[in-house]
N, C-alpha and C positions, 0 to 999 in steps of 0.2 A: 384203744385210744386213751390217752392220758395227758394231763396237763399239770404243770407245777406253777402255783400262784404264790406271789409274795408281795407285800406282807398281807396278813389276814384280818387285821383289826380296822378295816375300812368298810363303809357301806357299799362302795363300788366292788370290793373284793367279794362281799357276800352275794351281790348280784351276779358276778362272774361265776361263782361256785354253783349257784342255783341254775343259771342258764346252761352251763356245760353238764352238770350232773343230771339234769332232767333229760338231756340228749343222750345219756348213756356214756358220757366221757368221764373217766375216773379222775377226780381232782385231788391233788395233794397240796395242802396249804403249809407254807413255810413262814414262820413268824418267830421273832426273838422271844416272845412270851410263851411259846408253846401253844397254849390255849388262845383262841382268838374268836372274833365274831363269825368269820367265815368258817373257822374250824369247828364250830359247834353245829353247823348245818348238817342235816341228814344227807345232803348231797356231797359232803366232803368225805372222801374215802379214808384219808389219813392226814394227820398233822405232824409236822416235824419242827423241832426247835433249831434255830440258826442264830449265829451272832448278830448283833445289832448292825444294820447297814450304815446307820449314821455315825456310829462310834468305832466300828471295826470293819472297814470296807473290804480289805483283803481277805479277812477271815470269813466275811459274809459270802463273797464271791466263791471262795474255795468250798464252803459248805453247800452252796447252791449247785456247784458243779458235781460234787460228790453225790448229791441227791439225784441229779439228772442221770448219772451213771448207774446208781443203785436202782432207781425206779424206772429207768428207760423211758422217761417222759418225752412225748413227741414235741411238746411246745412249752416254752417258759413265758409266763405273763407277769411282768412287773406292774404293780398297781399304784406305785407312787413315784415321785420324781427321783428320789435318791436311788432306789433299787433299779429304776430304768437307766440312770446315768452310769451306775457301777457296772451293770451287766453289759450295757452297750460298749463301755470302755474295754471290757474284757472279752469282747465278742470272739476273738481268735481262740480263746480257751474252750469255747463250746462248739467249735467247728466240727461238723460231722457227728455230733452227739445229739443235737436237738434243733428245733426251729426257733428262731428269735424274731418274731413278727413286729419289729420296730427298727428305726433307722440306726445308722452308725453314730458313734459318740459325737463326732464333729457336727453332724446335722442336729442332734438333740441339743447341743450347746448353743448352736446358732438360733434355734427356735426359742430357747429359754432366755436368751440375752435380749432384753427388751430394746436396748439401744440398737443392736445389729438388726433386730426384726423390724424396727421402725424404719431404718434406712432401706432395707430390702423392700418393704411395702411401698415406700415412696417411689422407688425405682420402678415398681410394678404398677404405678398409678392407682394405688389403693389408698383411700383417705386415712390419715393418721392425725393425732393431736400434734400441735406445734411442740417440738421437743428439742431440748438442748442437753448435751452431756456435760456435766460440771466436773472439770478436771482439777479445779482449784478455786480459791476465793476470788481470784481475778476474773473468773467467768460469770460471777453473779450479776454484775451490772448489765452485761450483754444479754444474759438470760432474761432479765426483767424486761428489757426492751423488745426482745423477740417473742417471749411467751406471754408476758403481762400477768396481772392478778385477777381473780384468784388462780393459784397454781398448785400442782401436786409434785411433791418430791418423793422419790422412791428408789430403791436399789435396782440395778440393772437386772439382777437375778434374784429369784425367791429363795433358792438354795445354792450354797457354794461350799467348796472344800477348803478347809483351813486347818493346817497342822494335823492332817490325817483324819479329821472329823468334819462331818457335814453340819453346817449351821444355817440359820434362817437369815434372810436379808433385812429383817426388822420391819417396823411399822411403816405405813404410808402416811406422809405428813401433808396436810392441807394448809397452805400459807396464803396470807393476804397482804403482808407488808415485807419490806426489804429485811427488816430485823428478823422476822419469822423465817424468811427464806435462808438467811445466814445460819440461824440456829438449826434448822432442819438439815441443811447441807452438811454441817459439821457432825450432826448426830448420825446420819446415814453414811457419810464418807468414812467415819471411824470404823464402821462395820464392813462395808463393801466399797472400795474406792470407786470414784467417778460415777456418782449417782445420776439419775435423770431428773430434770425438771420439765414438766409438761403442763400445757394449759388444762385447766379444769373443764371437763365436758359436762355440762348440765344435761340430764336426761336419764333414760333407763338403759340398763345393760341388756345385750342380746348375744346369743351364742349360736353357733352352728357346730354340730357334732358329726364327725365324718370318719369314714374308713377309706384309706388310700392304698393303692397297690403301686408302689414305686412311682408316685406322682400322678396316678390316674384314680379318679374318684370312683368308689365302688358302693358306698352307702352314705346316707345323710339323714339328719334328724334335727328338729328344733323344738325348744320349749320356752315357756315364759315363767318367770318366778312370781308367784302370787304373794308369798311371804318369805322373808329372808332373816337369817340370824347372823349378825345383829340387824335390827330393822333398818339401819342406815345403809345397809348393803353388805352382803356376805353370801354364805351358802344358802341354797333354797331349802325351805322346810315345807312349803306347799307349792307345787309346780304343776303345769298343764302343758300337754303337747299341742303345738301349733303348726300351721303349715309353713313350709320353707319359703323364706324371702328370696326370690331369684337373685337379687343384687348381692345380698350377703353371701349366698351360696357361690356366686360367681367369684367374689373377692376371696372367700375362703379357699376355693379350688385354685385360684391363681397363685396365692401365696404359698400354698402347700405344693403346688406343681413346681414353683421356683425352687423350693427346698428339696424337691424329689422325695417327698415324705412317704414313709411306708408304715402302715398300721393306723391306729386310732389317734384322733386329736380333737381337742376342743378349741375352737377359734372364737375368741371373745371380742365383741364390738360394743360400742356405746353409741346410742342414737343421740346426736346433738340436737337438743330442743330448739336451738337458735336457728339452724338451717335445715334440719331434718335429715342430715347426712349421718350415716353410721360409720364410725371411725374405729379402726383396728387398735386393740389394746394389747393383746397377748395371745400366745398359743400354749396350751398345756398338752404335752405329748403322751398322755396316759388316760385311762378311764376316769370319768367325772363322777361327782357325788350322786347325782340323780340318774345314774345309768339305768336303774330299774324301771324308770318311766319309759325310756326308749324300748326296753324289752317288752313291757306291758303293752306298748302302743303298736308293736309289730316289727320293730327293727332290732333283731337280736344280735347286737354288736359282738358280745363275747363269742357266740357260736360262729358268726361270720368271720371273725378274726382267726379262730381256730381253723376253719375250713380254708381260709386264705393261706395260712401257714402250711397246712398239710397238702393242699391240692394245687397251690400256686396261683389260683384266681377263683373268683366267685361271680355269680350273676348279680348285676347291680340291684340295689334295693333303695328306692326313693319314695315309696308310698307307705303310708301308715295311718293309723286311726288318730284323728284330731279331736281334742277335747277330753282326753284321758287325763286324770289327775292323780298325783302321788303325794302322800303326806308322811313326812318323817315326824312321828308323834312327839318324841322326846326333844327333838330340835324345835318343834313348834311350841312345846311347853317352855323351853328356854326363851323363845321369842316373847311369850306372854309375860314371863317373870321380868325380862328386861324392860318391857313396856310399863309394867306396874311400878318399877323402880325409877322410871324417868322423872326428871324434874317437871314441875307444873302442878296444876290443880288436881285434886283427887278425882273430880268428875271427869277430867280429860284422860287421866290414866286408866280409869275404870272402863272407858269405852273399848279398851282392848279385850275385855272379858267376853262380851257378846260376839265379837269378831272371832275369837278363838273357839267359842262354843257353837257358832253357826255351822251347820253341815257344810262340808267341803265340796259337796256335789255327788250326784248318783254314781259317777264314774270313778270316784276317788278310792284308791287302795292304800293300805298301810305299807310303807316301804320296808320296814324290818319284820313286822309280824305277818306271817303267812300261816293259815290254818294247817297246811300240810307240813310246815317246817317251823314250829314254835320256839325251838331252843335258842336261836340267836336273839329273839326278842327278850327272852327270859334273862339271858346273859347281859344284854344291854341295859335292861331295867335294873338289874342287880348292881352293875357298875355305876349307873347313874344315881341310884339311891345312896350308895356309899359316898359318892362325891358330894351330894347334897348334905349328907350328915357331917362330913368333914368340914364343909364350908360353914355350916351352922355352928359347929363347935368352935371354929376359928373366930367367927364373928362374936360369939359369947365371950371369948377369951381376950378380946381387944379392949383396952381401957376406953371408957367413955370420953368423947371429945369435950373440951371445955369451950363454953361460949366466949 
C-alpha cells in the first residue's frame, strides 16, 4: 500500500502523512523544495523533488507521472488547489497507473468558480449572498441597487492560469461607497476579469467537511474557529470539534450531489446575524488546514479517502468526539503579535496576552508538534525563527518616518 502526496509544506499534508503512515501505508511526498514539513515526518517513507506546480505545470505533471510509474503508488493525493487542478486536467495520463480520488477538471473548475457556484446553489434552493458579476464599469450602478452597501468585491477564482503560470486572484475588498466600489472593481478586474460583488454578510463563518463518493455522502465533520489569523478572519489557529448542523449538512450534500463531487471538500458558509440563515460562500475541493482536528476527533479523512480510492466505497462515518481542540502554536503566536500591533490603547492591546496564555482546554492538542513525531515541529520553528529575524532586520533597515 502506498500513496504519493503533493505538495508537502502544508499542515494538511503533514496530517495526511501521519494518518496514512500510522496505518502502515507508505507515503512519498513530492515537493518543489525537496525538503518539506510533511517530508520530515517519521511517517514519510521518501521525499522527491518535483518542478513547481505554479510555475511549470507541464513539467510538474510529467514528474508526478514518472514518480507514480517508478514507485507504483496506488493513490495520488493533491493537497492544494494548483496541484489538484493540474492533475485533474491531465487525468488521462494517469489512466491505469494509479487512483485519483477527486473529480474531473471541469467539475473542479465549476466548484472553484464562485460565480458559477452561486448560480448553481441558487438553482438548488441553497441560500447565498446577493451577488452580481461585474463585466464592466456599466454594471456598477445596477450592482449597487441589487446588492447595496456594505459590499464585498472579489475575484471569481482564488487561483487561475495565466501565461502558463498559476497566479492568485488577489485580495478581497470591503466597500461602502460607489467610489470604493469603482476602485475595487478596477483593481480586481485587472487581475481576473469579471469579479463578483456580493452583499456583506455580518456573522461568523461555518464549515462542513465531507467525503463524497461520486455525489453520495460518506463522511462528515464540523468545527468552529476559536481564534483566527488574522483576527478579523482567516485560518484557524485554535479550533474545536462541534456537532454537525443538520441544515448545513443538508445544503452541503445537496450542492455536492449536484456537482457529482468525488473525494474530499470543505463547504464554507457564513451565518447571517440579521436573519440567522447560513449562506453558502465557497467550496474548496482539497484537504483543509485544520484536518488534524478531524483525525483527532475520530474522522480519519485521509485514510477514508485512501480506502475509497482502493476499495471503491467505505462505510459511512458521521459520529465523532465533540469538544476536541487543536492549537497551531506558531499561528497562534502570529495572532498575538497582530493583536499587540493593532491600533488603540496599550491596555486594550495587552488584553490579548492573557487570552493567548490562558489554557486552551484539557482536550487541546498541538497541531504540528507530536511527541512521537517531533521533526516537523523543529523544522517549522526553524523556518519561523528565520522569517522573524529577516523581518526584524528589514524593519531596522527602514528609514524612520518623519512627523
